[in-house]
Steps between C-alpha positions, in 0.01 A plus 500: 500500500295510815469882473330479164125516483248489221345829409148507383321782318327619815838632627505775245238771433334502160666744263231719351476493123299688239222282366534346155180669388631844604828436323315398187270799524789742510671335201177467299396857576841629394502303174138604428628860512796399277739608773836354591601447856734798461217724377270398785781560747557851356133586540513383862838666570669174603788301365413243231627213713220578752237417239689196394522377859124546549421308184742220592368481855828604661352810666165594640344842431317669783132594454590864417734392220242254367255789482755703299551212260126456462460871405779490244383174344129576539432154627418331827770290668375253757737384771501805726 
């Protein structure tokens, strides 16, 4: 038991996450265009689970991919 020590949050680096507003902007932009996640993925030449992961906050798109999404959805996504 003497080898155990309490771990605080400062021991681990912060895991980057896509902002809630960016996630919502992608989903709202997609639904405004009456597109499914699969249709958006096809237009961006990625697998549908990529779009799902972005909207659920499980993955983080890079700035170039955010620009591609903005062009397809014709909307601005903050959170770059």
